[in-house]
Every structure is written in C-alpha cells, then in structure tokens.
PDB file of N, CA, C and O in Angstrom:
ATOM      1  N   UNK A   1      -3.013  16.839 -11.662  1.00  0.00           N
ATOM      2  CA  UNK A   1      -2.762  16.246 -10.351  1.00  0.00           C
ATOM      3  C   UNK A   1      -3.737  15.007 -10.381  1.00  0.00           C
ATOM      4  O   UNK A   1      -4.941  15.105 -10.613  1.00  0.00           O
ATOM      5  N   UNK A   2      -3.045  13.784 -10.107  1.00  0.00           N
ATOM      6  CA  UNK A   2      -4.079  12.740  -9.985  1.00  0.00           C
ATOM      7  C   UNK A   2      -4.648  12.633  -8.448  1.00  0.00           C
ATOM      8  O   UNK A   2      -4.048  12.962  -7.424  1.00  0.00           O
ATOM      9  N   UNK A   3      -5.814  12.149  -8.552  1.00  0.00           N
ATOM     10  CA  UNK A   3      -6.665  11.987  -7.361  1.00  0.00           C
ATOM     11  C   UNK A   3      -6.235  10.859  -6.580  1.00  0.00           C
ATOM     12  O   UNK A   3      -5.919   9.832  -7.180  1.00  0.00           O
ATOM     13  N   UNK A   4      -6.173  10.908  -5.231  1.00  0.00           N
ATOM     14  CA  UNK A   4      -5.962  10.009  -4.253  1.00  0.00           C
ATOM     15  C   UNK A   4      -6.933   8.938  -4.207  1.00  0.00           C
ATOM     16  O   UNK A   4      -8.146   9.095  -4.346  1.00  0.00           O
ATOM     17  N   UNK A   5      -6.203   7.590  -3.957  1.00  0.00           N
ATOM     18  CA  UNK A   5      -7.192   6.446  -3.646  1.00  0.00           C
ATOM     19  C   UNK A   5      -6.749   5.949  -2.238  1.00  0.00           C
ATOM     20  O   UNK A   5      -5.676   5.354  -2.134  1.00  0.00           O
ATOM     21  N   UNK A   6      -7.426   6.140  -1.304  1.00  0.00           N
ATOM     22  CA  UNK A   6      -7.137   5.958   0.107  1.00  0.00           C
ATOM     23  C   UNK A   6      -7.980   4.733   0.644  1.00  0.00           C
ATOM     24  O   UNK A   6      -9.182   4.552   0.451  1.00  0.00           O
ATOM     25  N   UNK A   7      -7.069   3.886   1.392  1.00  0.00           N
ATOM     26  CA  UNK A   7      -7.787   2.685   1.928  1.00  0.00           C
ATOM     27  C   UNK A   7      -7.303   2.748   3.467  1.00  0.00           C
ATOM     28  O   UNK A   7      -6.238   3.222   3.863  1.00  0.00           O
ATOM     29  N   UNK A   8      -8.338   2.155   4.256  1.00  0.00           N
ATOM     30  CA  UNK A   8      -8.129   2.003   5.687  1.00  0.00           C
ATOM     31  C   UNK A   8      -8.621   0.630   6.014  1.00  0.00           C
ATOM     32  O   UNK A   8      -9.789   0.289   5.831  1.00  0.00           O
ATOM     33  N   UNK A   9      -7.628  -0.200   6.537  1.00  0.00           N
ATOM     34  CA  UNK A   9      -7.984  -1.472   6.933  1.00  0.00           C
ATOM     35  C   UNK A   9      -7.974  -1.484   8.442  1.00  0.00           C
ATOM     36  O   UNK A   9      -6.901  -1.344   9.030  1.00  0.00           O
ATOM     37  N   UNK A  10      -9.220  -1.660   9.173  1.00  0.00           N
ATOM     38  CA  UNK A  10      -9.488  -1.642  10.564  1.00  0.00           C
ATOM     39  C   UNK A  10      -9.710  -2.877  11.136  1.00  0.00           C
ATOM     40  O   UNK A  10     -10.165  -3.739  10.384  1.00  0.00           O
ATOM     41  N   UNK A  11      -9.471  -3.208  12.432  1.00  0.00           N
ATOM     42  CA  UNK A  11     -10.004  -4.436  13.078  1.00  0.00           C
ATOM     43  C   UNK A  11     -11.477  -4.105  13.424  1.00  0.00           C
ATOM     44  O   UNK A  11     -11.760  -3.239  14.252  1.00  0.00           O
ATOM     45  N   UNK A  12     -12.442  -4.862  12.724  1.00  0.00           N
ATOM     46  CA  UNK A  12     -13.854  -4.952  13.102  1.00  0.00           C
ATOM     47  C   UNK A  12     -14.262  -5.520  14.542  1.00  0.00           C
ATOM     48  O   UNK A  12     -15.190  -5.049  15.199  1.00  0.00           O
ATOM     49  N   UNK A  13     -13.479  -6.560  14.942  1.00  0.00           N
ATOM     50  CA  UNK A  13     -13.907  -7.252  16.126  1.00  0.00           C
ATOM     51  C   UNK A  13     -13.175  -6.415  17.372  1.00  0.00           C
ATOM     52  O   UNK A  13     -13.539  -6.596  18.534  1.00  0.00           O
ATOM     53  N   UNK A  14     -12.092  -5.466  17.016  1.00  0.00           N
ATOM     54  CA  UNK A  14     -11.894  -4.776  18.136  1.00  0.00           C
ATOM     55  C   UNK A  14     -12.671  -3.374  18.181  1.00  0.00           C
ATOM     56  O   UNK A  14     -12.300  -2.474  18.934  1.00  0.00           O
ATOM     57  N   UNK A  15     -13.607  -3.266  17.455  1.00  0.00           N
ATOM     58  CA  UNK A  15     -14.431  -2.130  17.324  1.00  0.00           C
ATOM     59  C   UNK A  15     -13.553  -0.709  16.801  1.00  0.00           C
ATOM     60  O   UNK A  15     -13.795   0.378  17.325  1.00  0.00           O
ATOM     61  N   UNK A  16     -12.587  -0.847  15.791  1.00  0.00           N
ATOM     62  CA  UNK A  16     -11.927   0.204  15.558  1.00  0.00           C
ATOM     63  C   UNK A  16     -12.766   1.159  14.350  1.00  0.00           C
ATOM     64  O   UNK A  16     -12.272   2.206  13.933  1.00  0.00           O
ATOM     65  N   UNK A  17     -14.005   0.670  13.895  1.00  0.00           N
ATOM     66  CA  UNK A  17     -14.686   1.375  12.960  1.00  0.00           C
ATOM     67  C   UNK A  17     -14.971   2.727  13.310  1.00  0.00           C
ATOM     68  O   UNK A  17     -14.812   3.582  12.438  1.00  0.00           O
ATOM     69  N   UNK A  18     -15.419   3.104  14.599  1.00  0.00           N
ATOM     70  CA  UNK A  18     -15.650   4.425  14.853  1.00  0.00           C
ATOM     71  C   UNK A  18     -14.356   5.277  14.656  1.00  0.00           C
ATOM     72  O   UNK A  18     -14.383   6.331  14.022  1.00  0.00           O
ATOM     73  N   UNK A  19     -13.451   4.877  15.109  1.00  0.00           N
ATOM     74  CA  UNK A  19     -12.185   5.727  14.892  1.00  0.00           C
ATOM     75  C   UNK A  19     -11.732   5.730  13.540  1.00  0.00           C
ATOM     76  O   UNK A  19     -11.212   6.749  13.084  1.00  0.00           O
ATOM     77  N   UNK A  20     -11.862   4.774  12.897  1.00  0.00           N
ATOM     78  CA  UNK A  20     -11.588   4.820  11.236  1.00  0.00           C
ATOM     79  C   UNK A  20     -12.571   6.137  10.628  1.00  0.00           C
ATOM     80  O   UNK A  20     -12.169   7.121  10.006  1.00  0.00           O
ATOM     81  N   UNK A  21     -13.847   5.832  10.992  1.00  0.00           N
ATOM     82  CA  UNK A  21     -14.888   6.756  10.355  1.00  0.00           C
ATOM     83  C   UNK A  21     -14.655   8.242  10.832  1.00  0.00           C
ATOM     84  O   UNK A  21     -14.862   9.145  10.021  1.00  0.00           O
ATOM     85  N   UNK A  22     -14.204   8.558  12.199  1.00  0.00           N
ATOM     86  CA  UNK A  22     -13.814   9.691  12.561  1.00  0.00           C
ATOM     87  C   UNK A  22     -12.786  10.305  11.646  1.00  0.00           C
ATOM     88  O   UNK A  22     -13.037  11.282  10.939  1.00  0.00           O
ATOM     89  N   UNK A  23     -11.626   9.698  11.685  1.00  0.00           N
ATOM     90  CA  UNK A  23     -10.470  10.026  11.107  1.00  0.00           C
ATOM     91  C   UNK A  23     -10.861  10.315   9.445  1.00  0.00           C
ATOM     92  O   UNK A  23     -10.531  11.361   8.885  1.00  0.00           O
ATOM     93  N   UNK A  24     -11.535   9.330   8.836  1.00  0.00           N
ATOM     94  CA  UNK A  24     -11.801   9.525   7.373  1.00  0.00           C
ATOM     95  C   UNK A  24     -12.574  10.721   7.348  1.00  0.00           C
ATOM     96  O   UNK A  24     -12.254  11.467   6.422  1.00  0.00           O
ATOM     97  N   UNK A  25     -13.590  11.179   8.156  1.00  0.00           N
ATOM     98  CA  UNK A  25     -14.356  12.349   8.155  1.00  0.00           C
ATOM     99  C   UNK A  25     -13.468  13.651   8.279  1.00  0.00           C
ATOM    100  O   UNK A  25     -13.670  14.664   7.609  1.00  0.00           O
ATOM    101  N   UNK A  26     -12.549  13.519   9.131  1.00  0.00           N
ATOM    102  CA  UNK A  26     -11.636  14.526   9.310  1.00  0.00           C
ATOM    103  C   UNK A  26     -10.822  14.964   8.043  1.00  0.00           C
ATOM    104  O   UNK A  26     -10.583  16.125   7.713  1.00  0.00           O
ATOM    105  N   UNK A  27     -10.458  13.873   7.425  1.00  0.00           N
ATOM    106  CA  UNK A  27      -9.541  13.998   6.420  1.00  0.00           C
ATOM    107  C   UNK A  27     -10.307  14.389   5.093  1.00  0.00           C
ATOM    108  O   UNK A  27      -9.847  15.286   4.387  1.00  0.00           O
ATOM    109  N   UNK A  28     -11.516  13.701   4.732  1.00  0.00           N
ATOM    110  CA  UNK A  28     -12.437  13.875   3.746  1.00  0.00           C
ATOM    111  C   UNK A  28     -13.025  15.380   3.542  1.00  0.00           C
ATOM    112  O   UNK A  28     -13.169  16.021   2.501  1.00  0.00           O
ATOM    113  N   UNK A  29     -13.352  15.768   5.062  1.00  0.00           N
ATOM    114  CA  UNK A  29     -13.822  17.252   4.941  1.00  0.00           C
ATOM    115  C   UNK A  29     -12.898  18.187   4.167  1.00  0.00           C
ATOM    116  O   UNK A  29     -13.422  19.032   3.442  1.00  0.00           O
ATOM    117  N   UNK A  30     -11.456  18.105   4.265  1.00  0.00           N
ATOM    118  CA  UNK A  30     -10.667  18.761   3.771  1.00  0.00           C
ATOM    119  C   UNK A  30      -9.991  18.660   2.350  1.00  0.00           C
ATOM    120  O   UNK A  30      -9.564  19.554   1.619  1.00  0.00           O
ATOM    121  N   UNK A  31     -10.027  17.317   2.191  1.00  0.00           N
ATOM    122  CA  UNK A  31      -9.686  16.970   0.513  1.00  0.00           C
ATOM    123  C   UNK A  31     -10.603  16.245  -0.223  1.00  0.00           C
ATOM    124  O   UNK A  31     -10.146  15.633  -1.189  1.00  0.00           O
ATOM    125  N   UNK A  32     -11.801  16.166   0.003  1.00  0.00           N
ATOM    126  CA  UNK A  32     -12.723  15.447  -0.631  1.00  0.00           C
ATOM    127  C   UNK A  32     -12.780  15.491  -2.274  1.00  0.00           C
ATOM    128  O   UNK A  32     -13.137  14.548  -2.979  1.00  0.00           O
ATOM    129  N   UNK A  33     -12.346  16.804  -2.746  1.00  0.00           N
ATOM    130  CA  UNK A  33     -12.444  16.742  -4.162  1.00  0.00           C
ATOM    131  C   UNK A  33     -10.975  16.286  -4.771  1.00  0.00           C
ATOM    132  O   UNK A  33     -10.763  16.282  -5.983  1.00  0.00           O
ATOM    133  N   UNK A  34     -10.033  15.922  -3.833  1.00  0.00           N
ATOM    134  CA  UNK A  34      -8.895  15.441  -4.448  1.00  0.00           C
ATOM    135  C   UNK A  34      -8.688  13.830  -4.256  1.00  0.00           C
ATOM    136  O   UNK A  34      -7.634  13.233  -4.480  1.00  0.00           O
ATOM    137  N   UNK A  35      -9.809  13.296  -3.834  1.00  0.00           N
ATOM    138  CA  UNK A  35     -10.035  11.866  -3.614  1.00  0.00           C
ATOM    139  C   UNK A  35     -10.753  11.122  -4.787  1.00  0.00           C
ATOM    140  O   UNK A  35     -11.798  11.634  -5.187  1.00  0.00           O
ATOM    141  N   UNK A  36     -10.350  10.060  -5.340  1.00  0.00           N
ATOM    142  CA  UNK A  36     -11.152   9.551  -6.149  1.00  0.00           C
ATOM    143  C   UNK A  36     -11.883   8.033  -5.672  1.00  0.00           C
ATOM    144  O   UNK A  36     -12.817   7.442  -6.214  1.00  0.00           O
ATOM    145  N   UNK A  37     -11.103   7.662  -4.482  1.00  0.00           N
ATOM    146  CA  UNK A  37     -11.747   6.478  -3.972  1.00  0.00           C
ATOM    147  C   UNK A  37     -11.117   6.362  -2.582  1.00  0.00           C
ATOM    148  O   UNK A  37      -9.936   6.600  -2.326  1.00  0.00           O
ATOM    149  N   UNK A  38     -12.093   5.950  -1.687  1.00  0.00           N
ATOM    150  CA  UNK A  38     -11.940   5.766  -0.331  1.00  0.00           C
ATOM    151  C   UNK A  38     -12.535   4.354   0.180  1.00  0.00           C
ATOM    152  O   UNK A  38     -13.735   4.102   0.073  1.00  0.00           O
ATOM    153  N   UNK A  39     -11.771   3.612   0.644  1.00  0.00           N
ATOM    154  CA  UNK A  39     -12.305   2.237   1.060  1.00  0.00           C
ATOM    155  C   UNK A  39     -11.949   2.027   2.530  1.00  0.00           C
ATOM    156  O   UNK A  39     -10.862   2.321   3.026  1.00  0.00           O
ATOM    157  N   UNK A  40     -12.997   1.481   3.178  1.00  0.00           N
ATOM    158  CA  UNK A  40     -13.008   0.976   4.493  1.00  0.00           C
ATOM    159  C   UNK A  40     -12.969  -0.530   4.463  1.00  0.00           C
ATOM    160  O   UNK A  40     -13.963  -1.091   4.002  1.00  0.00           O
ATOM    161  N   UNK A  41     -12.009  -1.227   4.868  1.00  0.00           N
ATOM    162  CA  UNK A  41     -11.854  -2.567   4.797  1.00  0.00           C
ATOM    163  C   UNK A  41     -11.766  -3.324   6.175  1.00  0.00           C
ATOM    164  O   UNK A  41     -10.771  -3.273   6.897  1.00  0.00           O
ATOM    165  N   UNK A  42     -12.916  -4.034   6.465  1.00  0.00           N
ATOM    166  CA  UNK A  42     -12.938  -4.826   7.763  1.00  0.00           C
ATOM    167  C   UNK A  42     -11.689  -5.896   7.716  1.00  0.00           C
ATOM    168  O   UNK A  42     -11.357  -6.586   6.752  1.00  0.00           O
ATOM    169  N   UNK A  43     -11.108  -5.848   8.979  1.00  0.00           N
ATOM    170  CA  UNK A  43     -10.099  -6.697   9.008  1.00  0.00           C
ATOM    171  C   UNK A  43     -10.223  -7.359  10.466  1.00  0.00           C
ATOM    172  O   UNK A  43     -11.316  -7.513  11.011  1.00  0.00           O
ATOM    173  N   UNK A  44      -8.981  -7.743  11.057  1.00  0.00           N
ATOM    174  CA  UNK A  44      -9.070  -8.520  12.505  1.00  0.00           C
ATOM    175  C   UNK A  44      -7.586  -8.284  12.757  1.00  0.00           C
ATOM    176  O   UNK A  44      -6.826  -7.600  12.072  1.00  0.00           O
ATOM    177  N   UNK A  45      -7.282  -9.043  13.975  1.00  0.00           N
ATOM    178  CA  UNK A  45      -5.999  -9.099  14.573  1.00  0.00           C
ATOM    179  C   UNK A  45      -5.441  -7.652  15.139  1.00  0.00           C
ATOM    180  O   UNK A  45      -4.248  -7.485  15.394  1.00  0.00           O
ATOM    181  N   UNK A  46      -6.442  -6.625  15.306  1.00  0.00           N
ATOM    182  CA  UNK A  46      -5.880  -5.444  15.783  1.00  0.00           C
ATOM    183  C   UNK A  46      -5.315  -4.426  14.738  1.00  0.00           C
ATOM    184  O   UNK A  46      -4.716  -3.369  14.936  1.00  0.00           O
ATOM    185  N   UNK A  47      -5.690  -5.067  13.515  1.00  0.00           N
ATOM    186  CA  UNK A  47      -5.087  -4.125  12.460  1.00  0.00           C
ATOM    187  C   UNK A  47      -5.696  -2.643  12.278  1.00  0.00           C
ATOM    188  O   UNK A  47      -6.902  -2.466  12.450  1.00  0.00           O
ATOM    189  N   UNK A  48      -4.875  -1.629  11.943  1.00  0.00           N
ATOM    190  CA  UNK A  48      -5.470  -0.321  11.572  1.00  0.00           C
ATOM    191  C   UNK A  48      -4.387   0.314  10.723  1.00  0.00           C
ATOM    192  O   UNK A  48      -3.441   0.933  11.210  1.00  0.00           O
ATOM    193  N   UNK A  49      -4.573   0.129   9.445  1.00  0.00           N
ATOM    194  CA  UNK A  49      -3.555   0.470   8.424  1.00  0.00           C
ATOM    195  C   UNK A  49      -4.123   1.441   7.568  1.00  0.00           C
ATOM    196  O   UNK A  49      -5.269   1.260   7.157  1.00  0.00           O
ATOM    197  N   UNK A  50      -3.490   2.439   7.244  1.00  0.00           N
ATOM    198  CA  UNK A  50      -3.821   3.422   6.129  1.00  0.00           C
ATOM    199  C   UNK A  50      -2.846   3.480   4.915  1.00  0.00           C
ATOM    200  O   UNK A  50      -1.624   3.470   5.065  1.00  0.00           O
ATOM    201  N   UNK A  51      -3.441   3.539   3.747  1.00  0.00           N
ATOM    202  CA  UNK A  51      -2.391   3.493   2.681  1.00  0.00           C
ATOM    203  C   UNK A  51      -3.295   4.497   1.534  1.00  0.00           C
ATOM    204  O   UNK A  51      -4.509   4.695   1.482  1.00  0.00           O
ATOM    205  N   UNK A  52      -2.277   4.983   0.733  1.00  0.00           N
ATOM    206  CA  UNK A  52      -2.797   5.804  -0.242  1.00  0.00           C
ATOM    207  C   UNK A  52      -1.994   5.350  -1.697  1.00  0.00           C
ATOM    208  O   UNK A  52      -0.772   5.429  -1.823  1.00  0.00           O
ATOM    209  N   UNK A  53      -2.723   4.967  -2.535  1.00  0.00           N
ATOM    210  CA  UNK A  53      -2.339   4.521  -3.796  1.00  0.00           C
ATOM    211  C   UNK A  53      -1.573   3.066  -3.583  1.00  0.00           C
ATOM    212  O   UNK A  53      -0.590   2.711  -4.232  1.00  0.00           O
ATOM    213  N   UNK A  54      -2.135   2.404  -2.684  1.00  0.00           N
ATOM    214  CA  UNK A  54      -1.443   1.076  -2.325  1.00  0.00           C
ATOM    215  C   UNK A  54      -0.220   1.114  -1.525  1.00  0.00           C
ATOM    216  O   UNK A  54       0.427   0.124  -1.184  1.00  0.00           O
ATOM    217  N   UNK A  55       0.091   2.531  -1.208  1.00  0.00           N
ATOM    218  CA  UNK A  55       1.305   2.582  -0.390  1.00  0.00           C
ATOM    219  C   UNK A  55       1.084   2.962   1.204  1.00  0.00           C
ATOM    220  O   UNK A  55       0.435   3.951   1.546  1.00  0.00           O
ATOM    221  N   UNK A  56       1.617   2.182   2.000  1.00  0.00           N
ATOM    222  CA  UNK A  56       1.331   2.503   3.229  1.00  0.00           C
ATOM    223  C   UNK A  56       1.664   3.861   3.986  1.00  0.00           C
ATOM    224  O   UNK A  56       2.834   4.242   3.950  1.00  0.00           O
ATOM    225  N   UNK A  57       0.798   4.555   4.613  1.00  0.00           N
ATOM    226  CA  UNK A  57       1.280   5.757   5.231  1.00  0.00           C
ATOM    227  C   UNK A  57       1.154   5.743   6.682  1.00  0.00           C
ATOM    228  O   UNK A  57       1.640   6.598   7.423  1.00  0.00           O
ATOM    229  N   UNK A  58       0.453   4.694   7.064  1.00  0.00           N
ATOM    230  CA  UNK A  58       0.264   4.551   8.688  1.00  0.00           C
ATOM    231  C   UNK A  58       0.139   2.967   8.984  1.00  0.00           C
ATOM    232  O   UNK A  58      -0.607   2.268   8.298  1.00  0.00           O
ATOM    233  N   UNK A  59       0.845   2.484   9.952  1.00  0.00           N
ATOM    234  CA  UNK A  59       0.459   1.020  10.172  1.00  0.00           C
ATOM    235  C   UNK A  59       0.659   0.846  11.700  1.00  0.00           C
ATOM    236  O   UNK A  59       1.791   0.893  12.183  1.00  0.00           O
ATOM    237  N   UNK A  60      -0.454   0.644  12.462  1.00  0.00           N
ATOM    238  CA  UNK A  60      -0.655   0.416  13.717  1.00  0.00           C
ATOM    239  C   UNK A  60       0.170  -0.714  14.032  1.00  0.00           C
ATOM    240  O   UNK A  60       0.691  -0.673  15.147  1.00  0.00           O
ATOM    241  N   UNK A  61       0.420  -1.749  13.290  1.00  0.00           N
ATOM    242  CA  UNK A  61       1.108  -2.920  13.651  1.00  0.00           C
ATOM    243  C   UNK A  61       2.541  -2.640  13.620  1.00  0.00           C
ATOM    244  O   UNK A  61       3.294  -3.199  14.417  1.00  0.00           O
ATOM    245  N   UNK A  62       2.987  -1.761  12.699  1.00  0.00           N
ATOM    246  CA  UNK A  62       4.618  -1.334  12.789  1.00  0.00           C
ATOM    247  C   UNK A  62       4.819  -0.401  13.897  1.00  0.00           C
ATOM    248  O   UNK A  62       5.910  -0.474  14.463  1.00  0.00           O
ATOM    249  N   UNK A  63       3.822   0.616  14.389  1.00  0.00           N
ATOM    250  CA  UNK A  63       4.123   1.226  15.478  1.00  0.00           C
ATOM    251  C   UNK A  63       3.616   1.126  16.549  1.00  0.00           C
ATOM    252  O   UNK A  63       3.895   2.001  17.368  1.00  0.00           O
ATOM    253  N   UNK A  64       2.794   0.159  16.901  1.00  0.00           N
ATOM    254  CA  UNK A  64       2.176  -0.296  18.171  1.00  0.00           C
ATOM    255  C   UNK A  64       1.246   0.713  18.654  1.00  0.00           C
ATOM    256  O   UNK A  64       0.828   0.502  19.793  1.00  0.00           O
ATOM    257  N   UNK A  65       0.792   1.824  18.032  1.00  0.00           N
ATOM    258  CA  UNK A  65      -0.175   2.771  18.586  1.00  0.00           C
ATOM    259  C   UNK A  65      -1.210   3.210  17.324  1.00  0.00           C
ATOM    260  O   UNK A  65      -1.061   2.794  16.176  1.00  0.00           O
ATOM    261  N   UNK A  66      -2.090   3.958  17.669  1.00  0.00           N
ATOM    262  CA  UNK A  66      -2.861   4.643  16.564  1.00  0.00           C
ATOM    263  C   UNK A  66      -2.181   5.936  16.210  1.00  0.00           C
ATOM    264  O   UNK A  66      -1.411   6.539  16.957  1.00  0.00           O
ATOM    265  N   UNK A  67      -2.567   6.337  14.896  1.00  0.00           N
ATOM    266  CA  UNK A  67      -1.860   7.687  14.577  1.00  0.00           C
ATOM    267  C   UNK A  67      -2.687   8.722  15.104  1.00  0.00           C
ATOM    268  O   UNK A  67      -3.904   8.611  15.254  1.00  0.00           O
ATOM    269  N   UNK A  68      -1.946   9.825  15.409  1.00  0.00           N
ATOM    270  CA  UNK A  68      -2.576  11.328  15.826  1.00  0.00           C
ATOM    271  C   UNK A  68      -3.178  11.789  14.486  1.00  0.00           C
ATOM    272  O   UNK A  68      -2.596  11.522  13.435  1.00  0.00           O
ATOM    273  N   UNK A  69      -4.191  12.392  14.504  1.00  0.00           N
ATOM    274  CA  UNK A  69      -4.910  12.783  13.447  1.00  0.00           C
ATOM    275  C   UNK A  69      -4.065  13.847  12.571  1.00  0.00           C
ATOM    276  O   UNK A  69      -4.008  13.779  11.343  1.00  0.00           O
ATOM    277  N   UNK A  70      -3.499  14.711  13.241  1.00  0.00           N
ATOM    278  CA  UNK A  70      -2.331  15.573  12.461  1.00  0.00           C
ATOM    279  C   UNK A  70      -1.304  14.882  11.901  1.00  0.00           C
ATOM    280  O   UNK A  70      -0.861  15.251  10.814  1.00  0.00           O
ATOM    281  N   UNK A  71      -0.823  13.877  12.502  1.00  0.00           N
ATOM    282  CA  UNK A  71       0.205  13.083  11.720  1.00  0.00           C
ATOM    283  C   UNK A  71      -0.276  12.304  10.504  1.00  0.00           C
ATOM    284  O   UNK A  71       0.439  11.983   9.555  1.00  0.00           O
ATOM    285  N   UNK A  72      -1.543  12.043  10.641  1.00  0.00           N
ATOM    286  CA  UNK A  72      -2.089  11.185   9.623  1.00  0.00           C
ATOM    287  C   UNK A  72      -2.591  12.082   8.409  1.00  0.00           C
ATOM    288  O   UNK A  72      -2.488  11.666   7.255  1.00  0.00           O
ATOM    289  N   UNK A  73      -3.062  13.154   8.664  1.00  0.00           N
ATOM    290  CA  UNK A  73      -3.178  14.206   7.622  1.00  0.00           C
ATOM    291  C   UNK A  73      -2.010  14.585   6.963  1.00  0.00           C
ATOM    292  O   UNK A  73      -1.993  14.759   5.744  1.00  0.00           O
ATOM    293  N   UNK A  74      -0.907  14.743   7.766  1.00  0.00           N
ATOM    294  CA  UNK A  74       0.349  15.213   7.015  1.00  0.00           C
ATOM    295  C   UNK A  74       0.822  14.137   6.108  1.00  0.00           C
ATOM    296  O   UNK A  74       1.248  14.457   4.999  1.00  0.00           O
ATOM    297  N   UNK A  75       0.793  13.029   6.433  1.00  0.00           N
ATOM    298  CA  UNK A  75       1.218  11.879   5.690  1.00  0.00           C
ATOM    299  C   UNK A  75       0.381  11.600   4.265  1.00  0.00           C
ATOM    300  O   UNK A  75       0.850  11.154   3.218  1.00  0.00           O
ATOM    301  N   UNK A  76      -0.847  11.954   4.513  1.00  0.00           N
ATOM    302  CA  UNK A  76      -1.858  11.664   3.274  1.00  0.00           C
ATOM    303  C   UNK A  76      -1.699  12.990   2.484  1.00  0.00           C
ATOM    304  O   UNK A  76      -1.473  12.905   1.277  1.00  0.00           O
ATOM    305  N   UNK A  77      -1.801  14.214   3.073  1.00  0.00           N
ATOM    306  CA  UNK A  77      -1.694  15.580   2.348  1.00  0.00           C
ATOM    307  C   UNK A  77      -0.256  15.484   1.666  1.00  0.00           C
ATOM    308  O   UNK A  77      -0.172  16.256   0.711  1.00  0.00           O
ATOM    309  N   UNK A  78       0.773  14.820   1.878  1.00  0.00           N
ATOM    310  CA  UNK A  78       2.135  14.922   1.392  1.00  0.00           C
ATOM    311  C   UNK A  78       1.923  14.158  -0.096  1.00  0.00           C
ATOM    312  O   UNK A  78       2.609  14.495  -1.061  1.00  0.00           O
ATOM    313  N   UNK A  79       1.086  13.287  -0.171  1.00  0.00           N
ATOM    314  CA  UNK A  79       0.815  12.546  -1.458  1.00  0.00           C
ATOM    315  C   UNK A  79       0.080  13.393  -2.424  1.00  0.00           C
ATOM    316  O   UNK A  79      -0.034  13.028  -3.594  1.00  0.00           O
ATOM    317  N   UNK A  80      -0.458  14.579  -1.967  1.00  0.00           N
ATOM    318  CA  UNK A  80      -0.962  15.536  -2.849  1.00  0.00           C
ATOM    319  C   UNK A  80       0.129  16.460  -3.532  1.00  0.00           C
ATOM    320  O   UNK A  80      -0.151  17.203  -4.472  1.00  0.00           O
ATOM    321  N   UNK A  81       1.161  16.375  -3.085  1.00  0.00           N
ATOM    322  CA  UNK A  81       2.265  17.422  -3.657  1.00  0.00           C
ATOM    323  C   UNK A  81       2.862  16.542  -4.893  1.00  0.00           C
ATOM    324  O   UNK A  81       3.756  17.002  -5.604  1.00  0.00           O
TER     325      UNK A  81
END
C-alpha cells in the first residue's frame, strides 16, 4: 500500500493555523506510519483545503464551513483502502 501525501492549505491571516494543527494531530496520531508527507501551506482569503495525493478531500470554499474531525478522518482514511 502506498503511503499518503496530505496537504492542508489554511488561511494564515484568519488565524486558521491552530485549527489545522489540531486536526493534523488528531489524524497523524492514528495514521502517522501510513503518511509519507504532510504539508501545511499558509494561504489567505479564508482558505481551509485538505487534499490527499493532490486530490481534494475537503474544501471550506466549496462547503462554506469547516470540516467535522470525524468527517475529515473518514475522507482521508478512505484513501488508505
């Protein structure tokens, strides 16, 4: 099984970093050995986007909200199958 490459683009000026770090910690605690790369990318304009292998798994701009941690875990863990 290939290891996951996860990327989080968050709005730095909106102070979304703490939320991104908390969610990253929740996810990495459970699947850290299945991840080859984890990028935190500062952005702007209210962005909060998660992708796995370059494929979006959650977009705040598309949904108008932040992800629930369980919803985010489910979307990312599905990429392990």
